[in-house]
C-alpha positions as CSV (number, residue, x, y, z in Angstrom):
1,A,153.8,78.7,64.7
2,P,151.8,76.1,62.5
3,F,152.0,78.6,59.6
4,L,155.6,79.8,60.1
5,A,157.4,76.6,61.3
6,P,159.3,75.0,58.4
7,Y,158.4,71.5,59.5
8,G,155.8,69.6,61.5
9,V,156.3,69.4,65.3
10,N,156.8,65.6,65.2
11,Q,158.0,65.3,61.6
12,Q,161.0,63.0,61.7
13,H,164.0,63.0,59.2
14,S,165.7,59.6,59.5
15,D,168.6,60.9,57.4
16,A,169.3,63.9,59.7
17,L,169.7,62.7,63.3
18,L,171.4,65.0,65.7
19,I,172.4,67.6,63.1
20,P,174.0,70.6,64.8
21,P,172.8,74.2,64.0
22,S,173.5,75.4,60.5
23,W,176.4,77.7,61.5
24,R,178.4,74.7,62.8
25,E,180.7,72.8,60.5
26,M,178.5,69.7,60.3
27,G,175.3,71.8,60.1
28,D,172.6,71.7,57.4
29,V,170.9,74.8,56.1
30,R,167.6,72.8,56.0
31,F,167.6,72.8,59.8
32,I,168.7,76.2,61.1
33,L,168.8,75.2,64.7
34,G,169.6,71.5,64.1
35,T,167.7,68.4,64.9
36,D,167.2,66.1,67.9
37,D,167.9,62.4,68.3
38,L,164.7,61.5,66.4
39,G,165.5,63.8,63.5
40,R,162.9,66.5,64.4
41,D,163.6,70.1,63.6
42,V,164.5,72.0,66.7
43,L,163.4,75.4,65.4
44,S,159.9,74.1,64.5
45,R,159.5,72.5,68.0
46,L,160.7,75.7,69.8
47,M,158.3,77.8,67.8
48,N,155.4,75.6,68.6
49,G,156.6,75.5,72.3
50,A,156.2,79.2,72.6
51,T,152.4,78.7,72.3
52,Y,152.5,76.6,75.5
53,T,155.2,78.2,77.5
54,F,154.6,81.9,76.7
55,G,151.0,81.8,75.5
56,L,149.6,79.9,78.5
57,S,151.6,82.1,80.8
58,V,149.9,85.1,79.4
59,V,146.5,83.5,79.9
60,A,147.4,82.5,83.5
61,A,148.7,86.0,84.3
62,L,145.6,87.6,82.9
63,I,143.2,85.4,84.8
64,T,145.3,86.0,88.0
65,T,145.2,89.7,87.4
66,L,141.4,89.7,87.0
67,F,140.7,87.7,90.1
68,G,143.6,89.2,92.1
69,V,142.3,92.8,91.5
70,L,138.7,91.8,92.4
71,V,139.6,89.9,95.6
72,G,142.4,92.3,96.5
73,T,140.1,95.3,96.3
74,F,137.5,93.5,98.4
75,A,140.2,92.7,101.0
76,G,141.5,96.3,100.9
77,I,138.1,97.8,101.7
78,S,137.0,95.1,104.2
79,K,137.3,95.8,107.9
80,G,136.9,93.8,111.1
81,L,136.7,90.0,111.1
82,R,136.7,89.7,107.3
83,S,139.8,91.7,107.0
84,S,141.6,89.8,109.8
85,F,140.6,86.4,108.3
86,L,141.8,87.4,104.8
87,N,145.1,88.8,106.2
88,H,145.9,85.7,108.2
89,L,145.0,83.4,105.2
90,L,147.2,85.4,102.9
91,D,150.1,85.4,105.4
92,I,149.9,81.6,105.6
93,T,149.7,81.1,101.9
94,L,152.6,83.6,101.2
95,S,154.9,81.6,103.4
96,I,154.9,78.9,100.7
97,P,156.9,79.6,97.5
98,S,154.8,79.7,94.4
99,L,156.5,76.8,92.7
100,L,156.1,74.6,95.8
101,L,152.4,75.6,96.1
102,A,151.9,74.8,92.4
103,I,153.5,71.3,92.9
104,I,151.2,70.7,95.9
105,I,148.2,71.6,93.7
106,I,149.4,69.5,90.9
107,A,149.7,66.6,93.3
108,I,146.0,67.0,94.0
109,L,144.7,67.7,90.5
110,G,147.1,65.4,88.7
111,P,149.8,66.1,86.1
112,G,148.9,67.7,82.8
113,L,149.2,71.0,80.9
114,M,145.8,72.5,81.8
115,N,146.1,71.4,85.4
116,T,149.4,73.2,85.4
117,V,147.8,76.4,84.3
118,W,145.2,76.2,87.1
119,A,147.8,75.3,89.6
120,I,149.9,78.4,88.6
121,I,146.9,80.6,88.8
122,L,146.1,79.4,92.3
123,A,149.7,79.7,93.3
124,L,150.1,83.3,92.0
125,L,146.8,84.6,93.4
126,P,147.9,85.1,97.0
127,Q,150.8,87.3,96.1
128,F,148.7,89.3,93.7
129,I,145.9,89.7,96.2
130,H,148.3,90.8,98.9
131,S,150.0,93.4,96.6
132,V,146.7,94.9,95.4
133,R,145.3,94.9,99.0
134,N,148.3,96.9,100.2
135,L,147.9,99.4,97.4
136,I,144.3,99.9,98.3
137,V,144.9,100.3,102.0
138,D,147.7,102.8,101.3
139,E,145.4,104.9,99.1
140,L,142.5,104.8,101.5
141,S,144.6,106.5,104.2
142,K,145.3,109.5,102.0
143,D,143.6,112.9,102.3
144,Y,142.0,112.9,98.9
145,I,140.0,109.8,99.8
146,T,138.8,111.6,102.9
147,A,137.6,114.5,100.7
148,F,135.8,112.0,98.5
149,R,134.0,110.5,101.5
150,L,133.1,114.0,102.8
151,D,131.5,114.7,99.4
152,G,129.3,111.6,99.8
153,A,131.0,109.4,97.3
154,S,130.2,105.7,97.4
155,N,132.8,103.0,97.7
156,W,132.5,102.2,94.0
157,H,133.2,105.9,93.0
158,I,136.1,106.0,95.5
159,I,137.6,102.9,93.9
160,S,136.9,103.6,90.3
161,R,137.6,107.3,90.2
162,G,140.0,107.8,93.1
163,I,142.1,104.8,93.8
164,F,142.5,102.9,90.5
165,P,143.7,105.9,88.5
166,N,146.5,106.2,91.0
167,I,147.6,102.5,91.2
168,Y,147.1,101.1,87.7
169,E,150.8,101.5,86.9
170,H,151.6,99.4,89.9
171,I,149.2,96.7,88.7
172,V,151.0,96.6,85.4
173,V,154.3,95.9,87.2
174,I,152.6,93.2,89.3
175,F,151.2,91.7,86.1
176,T,154.6,91.5,84.4
177,M,156.1,89.9,87.5
178,A,153.3,87.4,87.6
179,L,153.9,86.7,83.9
180,S,157.6,86.1,84.3
181,T,156.9,83.8,87.3
182,A,154.3,81.9,85.3
183,I,156.8,81.3,82.5
184,L,159.3,79.9,84.9
185,D,156.8,77.8,86.8
186,I,155.2,76.3,83.7
187,S,158.7,75.4,82.4
188,A,159.8,74.1,85.8
189,L,156.7,71.8,86.1
190,G,157.3,70.6,82.6
191,F,160.9,69.9,83.4
192,L,159.9,67.9,86.5
193,K,157.4,66.0,84.3
194,L,154.4,67.3,86.3
195,G,153.2,69.7,83.7
196,A,153.3,69.2,79.9
197,Q,153.9,65.6,78.9
198,P,156.0,64.4,75.9
199,P,155.7,64.8,73.0
200,T,154.2,68.2,73.9
201,T,156.7,70.9,72.8
202,E,156.5,73.1,75.9
203,W,160.1,74.4,76.5
204,G,160.5,72.8,80.0
205,A,159.3,69.5,78.6
206,I,161.8,69.8,75.7
207,L,164.6,70.4,78.3
208,A,163.6,67.3,80.2
209,E,163.3,65.2,77.1
210,N,166.7,66.1,75.8
211,L,168.6,66.3,79.1
212,G,170.3,63.0,78.3
213,L,171.8,64.5,75.1
214,I,173.5,67.4,76.9
215,Y,177.0,66.2,76.0
216,L,176.2,64.6,72.7
217,A,173.9,67.4,71.3
218,P,174.1,70.4,73.7
219,W,172.1,72.6,71.4
220,T,168.9,70.6,72.1
221,V,169.2,71.7,75.8
222,A,170.9,75.1,75.5
223,L,168.4,76.6,73.0
224,P,165.2,76.1,75.1
225,G,167.1,77.5,78.1
226,V,168.2,80.6,76.2
227,L,164.6,81.1,75.0
228,L,163.4,80.9,78.6
229,F,166.0,83.4,79.7
230,L,165.1,85.8,76.9
231,A,161.3,85.5,77.6
232,V,161.7,86.3,81.3
233,L,164.2,89.1,80.6
234,S,162.0,90.7,77.9
235,T,158.9,90.5,80.0
236,N,160.5,92.3,82.9
237,L,162.0,95.0,80.6
238,V,158.7,95.6,78.8
239,G,156.9,95.8,82.2
240,D,159.4,98.3,83.6
241,G,159.1,100.4,80.4
242,L,155.3,100.4,80.6
243,R,155.5,101.4,84.2
244,Q,157.7,104.4,83.4
245,V,155.6,105.4,80.4
246,L,152.3,105.2,82.4
247,K,153.9,107.1,85.4
248,A,155.1,109.9,83.0
249,R,151.7,110.0,81.3
250,K,149.9,110.4,84.7
251,A,152.4,113.1,85.7
252,D,151.6,115.1,82.6
């Protein structure tokens, strides 16, 4: 974004306040998506905001996937008291919506963009661990795992050569679901002013900052909302496409 954006993030144009998008009658070709009440280019701010909203969501989803797979695998192969404790802990945590859990964590850590990322990671982990654990438990009950055990295979060989080749497409789907949830949660926390703080160009923070202009300059609110919708939609579509491709490849 710093190389592609036509203007600086906070660069103000005092002669171009609240200019509508260029295709409107009062628009200006210098500002394709118009300007806000401070004369800042909306396109440049939205391009820079993708770094925070989408980029940090990818980072949060990747970290969640790493820890979720590790802990979920441990929970899946555990038995007895450890398995019972993890199951009850997950059940308690899953009863709380991820956004509400993130707000609770933010209340402890304090507002801020990086605290938001950690809050979302901690909020997404229980669902990820629970999903991976269920996949592991389902695979462990199948006949081919019994054959592995009869051949003297260790738990590591059973997991790496038996279970993961059969569940990796499900993990891809869970990752994309976590990514779309992270995008929405980062934006929601920014909109509630618990995450990114102005003048940070995170899309949710831009929505909150321009909410008072919804009647005077609706493009300053509508455009970040449309981008959020497209980001979540495209993430889900790509995830579903990857799942189908990986499933077909495994079948071949």
